[in-house]
Every structure is written in C-alpha cells, then in structure tokens.
N, C-alpha and C positions, 0 to 999 in steps of 0.2 A: 548487437553486433560488436564483436571484439575489434580492438585496434588493428590486429593482424589481418582479420578478414576484411576490414574496411580498406586497408592498404592494398590488399590483393585485388579487391573489386575495383578500386580506383585505377590501378595500373591496367587491369584487364579492360575496363571501360574506355580509357583513353586510347589504348591500343586498338580496340574495336572501332572507335571513331575514325582513327587514321586509316584503318583497312577499308572502311566504307567510303573513303575519299574526302572526309571532312578535314581540312587543314588544322592541325593542333600542334603547336610548337612545344618544345620542352619547357620554355618559360611559362606558357599558358597552362600547361599541366601542373606546374608548381604553383601558379596563382590559384588554380582550382583547389589544390590541396590546402593552401593557406586559408582559403575561404571557408573550408569545412570546420576550421577551428572556432569560427565566430557564429555558427548557426546551431540550432537545435537539431541534432542528427535524427531524432525521433520524428521530426516533421518532414515527411517525404517530399512534399511540394516545396519546402524551403531548400531541401537538398537539390531538387531539380533546378530551382531558380538560381542557386549558387553556381552549379555547373554550367547552366546556360549563359549566365552573365560573363563567365570567364572563358568559355570555349566556343561559343557559337558566334561566328562573324557576320553571317548573312541570314535573312529570314528564310531563304531557300534551303538552308542547312537544318532548319528546325525540325521538320518531320522525321528525318533520319536520326537526329539526335534523340527525339522523344521515343522513337521505337527502340533504340539501343538502351536508353535509360530504363525503360520498362522491363527490358530483359535483364539488365545487370542489377537493378534495384527494384525488384517486383514488390507490389503492395501486399500488405498482409491479406491472407486468405481466410482469416478467422472472423470476418464481419458477420453481423446478425441481420436477419431480415425483419422488416416490420410485419410481414405476413409470413409466419413460420411455415405454413403449408406449401409455400413455393419451393422449398428445398426437398420436399418429399417426392420420392420416385412415383408415388401413387397419385400425385396431383393430376387432374384431368387436363388435357391439352387446351380445352376451351378456357379453363381457369388461368392457365399460363398466358394465353393470348389476351385475355381480359386485363390481366395484370400489366402486360407489356403495353397495351393500348393506353393505360393510365400513365405509364412512364414516358411514353412518347410525347405527351403534352405537358405533364406536370412533374416528371421525375427529376431528381437531382443527379449529379454526376456520380456521387458515391453509391446511391441506390441503383443506378443503371449498371455500374460496374459489378456490384454484388449479384444482381440478377443475371448478368451475362455470364459470370463465373458458374452459377448454378446450372444455367442452360448448357454451357459447354460440358460440364460434368455429366449432365443427363444425356445430351444428344451428340456431343462432339466426338466421341471415340468410335471409330469405324474401322472395318477391315481395310488393310493396305497391302494385301498380298497374302500368299499362303502362310498361315501361321503368324501373321503380323497384324498389329493394329496401330493406328496413329490418330492424332487429333485433327479435326477438320472444321473450318468455319461454315462451309456450305451446308453441312448436314444440320447444323443449328438453325441457320436461316431458312432452310427448306422446311424444317419442322414447324417453325413459328410463323413464317411468311409475313414479316412485319409490313411489307408493302401493301398487302391485301387488307390491312386494318383501316386504311384511309376513309373508306365510305362509312364504316361504323363510327369512327371518331367524329367525322364531320356531322353526322346525324345527331350525335349526342351534344357536341359543342354548339351547333347552331340552334338546335331546339326550336324549330319553327321560324327562325330568321330567314330573310330572303337569301336565296342562293346566288352565287356569283358576285357578291359584293365584297367590301373590304374585310368583313369578319371572316368570310370563307378563305380569302387569300391569306390572311394572317394565320388562320388555323392550318391551312395546307403547308405554309412555310414552317410552322412549329413542328408539325408531324414529320416533314421531310428532314428537318434538322435532327429530330429525335431518332429517326431511323438511321441516319448517318452516325450518330453517337453510339447507338446500340451496335451497329456493324463494326465500328472501330473497337468498342469494348470487347466484343466477341473475338475479333482478330488478335487483340492484345493478349487475352487469356489463353487462346490457342497457342500463340508463340511461347508464352510462359510455360505451359505444360510440355510442349515439345522440348524446350530448353531443359526442363527438369529431367526428361527422359533421355535426351541425346547429348546434352551439354550446351551451355550457353554460347560457346565460341562457334559451334557448328551452325546453330540457327542464326546467329548474328551475321555470319558470312553470306547466308542465302536469303535472309529476310529483307535486308536493307539495300535499296538501289543507290548508286552513287548520286550525289547532288547533280542538279541540272547542268552546271558548268563543268562537271567532270565526266559526263556521259560521252562514251566513245562514239565519234561520228559514224564509224563503220557498223555500229550496232544499235543505232537509235531506231525507234519505231515511229509510225505515223503519229501516234499520240505525243511522243516526245517532240516531233517537229512542230506540232501545234503550240506546244509550250515554248519552244525555242524562238518562235517568231518575236516574242517580246524582247528577247535578248539581241536580236539582229539589228534593230534600228539604232540603238546606242553605239553598237560596234561600227556600223556603217558611218555614223557621224564622226567617230574618233578616227577611223581609218582615213577619211577624207581630210580631216584636220592635220593628221600626221604627214600625209603625203604633200599637203600644201606647204607645211613648214619645211619639208625637205626640198621642195621646189624652190623656195625662197633662199635657202641657205646656199652660199656660194654664188648667188646671182645678184649682180648690181644693176641698178637702174641706169638710165641714160645720163650722160655727162650734164651736170648743172653748170652751164657756162657762166651765168651771172655770179654765182657764189664763188666759182673758181677764180674769175677775174677780180672780184672784190678782195679775196684773200691774197691775191698776188700783189696788191698794192703795198702790203707789209714787207715784201721782199723785192721792191724796186721793179715791179711789173713782171717778175719771173714767177710762173705758176708752179711753185715748189709743191703745193698741196692741191690735189684735185678733189672736187666734190661731185657726188652723183645724186641724182634724184632717187627717192625710194622706189623700189619696184612696185609696179601696179598690182593690186590684189588680183589673185589668179586662182581659179578653181581648176585643178588638174584634170586631164582627160584620163580615162581608164579603159584598158582592154583586158577582158577576162577570157582565158582559154581553159575550158573545164572538161575533164575526163568524165563522161557520162555512162561508162560501161557498167555492167552488172556488178563487177567486183567492188566498185566503189559507189554503188547506187545510193546508199544512205548518205554518204558524204556529198555526193552530187546534189541530192535534194537540198541539203543544208546550204551548199554554196550557191544554188540557184535562189534560195531565199535571200541570201546575202546580196546577190546580184540585183534582185528586185529592190532591196532597200537602198543600194548604192546609186540607183538611178536618180534619186532625189538629191544626192550629195555632190555630184560631179557635173561639170559643164557638159561632158559627153561620155557616155558609157556604151561600149560595144561588147557584146558577149558572144562567145563562140563555143559550141559543144562538139565533142569528137568521140568516136570509138576507134574506127580505122580510117575514117575520113572526117572532114570538118564542115560545119555549116554555121552560119550566123543565126543566133537565136534571140537577138535583141528584140525582134518584132513581137515575141511572145510576152514581153514584159513592159508593155506600154502603160503609162500612168493610168491608174484606176482599175487595171485588170485584176481579177481574182488570182491569187498566187496558185492555188490548187488547180484551177482551170488552166492557167498558163502552163503548168507542168504537164498536165494531161495532153494539151495540144502539142507541146514540144515533143513528147514521146511518140505521138502519132504522126506528126507532120514533118519534123526536122529530118534532114538528110545527113545523118552522122554515121551510117553503117553501110559498109560494102559486103564484107564476109562475116562480120560479127565478132572478130577477134581483135582485141585492142592492139593498135599499131601507132605508137607515138611518132616514129620517124616519118611515116607516110602522112600522118595528120599535120605535122609541122611543115612538111614540104608542100602539101596542098594548101595550107593556110598562107604560106609565103606567096604561092602562085596567085591565089584568088583574092586574098585580103591583106597583102603586105603593106598597102598604103594606109591601113588602119593605124599603124604604129608610126609615131613621129617624135620629134624632140620634146614635145609637151606631154607625152604619153607615159603612164605607168602601166607596165605589163604584169598581170597576176596570173600565174599558172597553177591549176589545182588538179592534183592527181597523184597516183601511187608510183609512177615511173615504171610500171610493169608492162613490157611491150611484146610479150610472147616471142622473145628471142629474134625479133625483127631488127633491121638496121636502125640505129638510133638517130641518124640525121643531126648529129651534134653541130656540124658546121652551119646548117640551116638555122638551128636555134640560136647559135652565136650571132649570126647576122641579124636576126630579129631583135635580140636583146641589145645589140649595139645601136640600133635605131631608136630604142626607147630611152626615156630619161631615167627610169628606174625599172628593174625587173626582179620579181620575187616568185618563189615556188613554194606552195604549201602542200606537204605530203601527209596524208592521214594515217600512215603506217608508223609503228614504233621505229625509232632510229635503228635499233638492233636488227630489224628485219630488212633494212636497206641492203641492196646488193646480194640478197639471197634469191635463189631461183632465177626468175626472168627479170628481176629488178635491176635497172641500170641507173640507180639514184645518184651514185657518185659521179658518173660521167656527166649527168645533167647538172649536178651541183657545182661542178667545175666551171660551168658557163653561167648559170643563174643560181644565186644563193638559195638553198633549199632549207626549209624549216619544218620540223615535226609539228603537225597541227592536228591533234586527235580529238580535241574538245574545245569548248568555248574558253576555258581558262588559258589554254595554250594560244588560241587565236588572240585573246586579249593581251597576252604577254608579247606576241609578235608585233601587234599594233603599238604597244607601249615602247618597244625597242626601236621603232622607226624614228623616234625623236633624236 
C-alpha cells in the first residue's frame, strides 16, 4: 500500500468512525497517524491494535470500530486452503458441511475466515431485484445450516461418553462459539464484497449502528432497552449525588451557639463571627412527570427504566405519567418488581388518556389539582417530554407555580434543539419557566447530570 493510499484510508477511516458516533478528536487522529510510523504495516492485526489503542475510548465502541476497520483495511483474499477441494464449485454440500463441522470445534480464526470467504463466493450472491444481484449472509447460512451440525459433532466428540455431563456442556459451548465466529466471518466478508461493489463509504454508513450511549431515545428498540438497563443504575446514582450536592449548596445548618459564644470572647463578648452547624446529610425527594404518549414511547420506556432505578437512590420518589391527563404510576415500580412487567401493567391500568391526543396544559392543571402537594421545598421536579401539545393551551402559569414550589426543576426533551418550536412544539414557552435540556441519548443525559454540579 502506497503512502498516499494509506493517508487516504486513514482520513476516510477516522471520518467514518466519527459518522458512526464514535468520538474521535483531531488530536487522537494525529496520535493514530504517529502510531503507524512505529509498527509493521504489513501486520494487519498490529495495525488494528494501533488504531484501537489511540481511538477507542470505551469497550462499547469496539464492535463498531472493528466493523469499520474490516471495511477500510480488508484482509488479503489470496489465502490458501489446507483442503483445496473446498474452493471448487463442484464440491458436494455434504463435504462442505463436514469441513465446517471440524472448524466449529478445532478451526483457527484464519482458517475460519478463509472458509467463510469461499462460502460467500459460492452461495452469497443472490438476486436483489429485476436485473440486480447483491451479496447476502442469509443465503450462505441457509445453505450450510451450521446450527444443525450440533448433534453430529456431539456424537463424534463424546464417542460413547455419558450424555449430559461436563464433556457435553464443554462441547456445546465450543460449537456455539464456533457458529458465532463463522456467522461473524460471513457477515464481514459480505460487507467487504458490497463495499467493493458499491463503495466503502456507502456500506459504512448503513452497516454500523451508533454506540449504545449515542442511540437516539426516540429510535431505540426493545433489544436496545435491555442493553440500556446496565447504563441506567450508574446514571441514577450520579443524578442522586448531584442533586444532593445542589441541595447542600447555599444551605447552612442551624446556629452553633457554643462556637459562636466562644469566638466572641476574642472580641469582648461581641459575636462578630457566627458559626453554624454543618447541614444534616439529606437524600432529596424527587417527582418525575413523564410524557407517555406514542410520539415519545421509546423515550418514555427509557425514562421509566430510569424511574425504576431512581427509587433506590432517593428518600422519596413519586412518578406521574400523562398523555392528556395524569395519573400517579409510582405503584407500578415497587421494590423487587420486574421492570418489563411493571411497564405492561402501567400501559393497561394507568389512567393517563382521555381522548388520546397529548395535552401538556390540561395534564399540568390536572396534576396541580390532584397532586400539587407532592412538590415541596425539598423536592426536585424532573419533567420528561417533547413539549408538543397539539396546539392546546400551554398552562404556563400552572407550570410556573409548580416549579416555584420545588427546590429544583428541570426538563429533558428528547428532540433535537433545532426542532423545538416547530409545528405544535411550545418548547421555548416552557423553557422560560423550567430550564429545558436536549436529551436524545445516554451521552447527553450523562452530560446533563455532570452539569448539575
């Protein structure tokens, strides 16, 4: 590879990482370029390691990094097979499956990759419309059906040993891991071939999902929510800690009479300096008011996960959901309850809908009537929603009165800031009363919590 082509690939690779949501600064890009000077560029895994060491900040970023690396720096396709007949189009399918069965238990990574390339070449190209063809993983996996090889492999590996024991469990684990490696190798080679046909930039944009902390709350799936649960509890602890710090700031404890009188002896009994006792440790109270309408359903699911986690961090947490009227939903998040079950019960049992069209103004007024005493001088109020109210009255004065009763009030909006005040959004009206923050992903939520200090 020439110096010019390497520079082009480096620049394109770094740009692709940024487009995929991996944070790579200019300085880190320069660090990676310097690292290339001290490694053997013919050693592909050394090149991968140099880039990873300089550009990857979190383990969660590694899968996307590896996928893009394989696209921008594909491995050589000129490898040779130990069994030459595997490459031939005339090889019987039964021979291919037998070869794969051996790889699933004893094959090395290089051998697995070479076999996957050959199988993609033989089975991967399929019709993709009138007069068009493309490369697909499913056709390779359907032809070879690696998951159906388990029984054959166990019979050969165990060879008369007792079934159900440690040997079988170990064999099953090896085969399962082997199937996963083969599927990943097939997917990698399919992406490489599509990139050769259509351009690496095009496939890079569509193949790599953003890292978990960059996923848009309004577009997350149920599978994403399951992964996000691990992120929620640390965030809940940090949010509780930040709000506790803000509660203590500007608050003095009671007058320390003894220390004040002792200090006054130095000024002839005149208490020129007053001393106060340190404030008692305090866990703040929290009220969450969450838009649960369909337009923000994915965001609502995430915030309800956050609500569940916050129950353990605050002295008192009361949660309320609304669409065009409001209901307290705290009862669905009792300690020990299953989160998914709680969400299902909430959707079926909570009284949050009158006519089905989001109405922030009516919800705020109804909240003030029914639950106004939930907010007090020790309370932090957290509102979660997109501020889109279907052109209904905003009830700004009601919100102002609620916020005035709380110690702190914050609003998290899952829409991009440039969309605020478009259509039926009244974000700026509410922002004038309660500070509103763009909160589209875990990274922005973390930044909001950090800024509370």
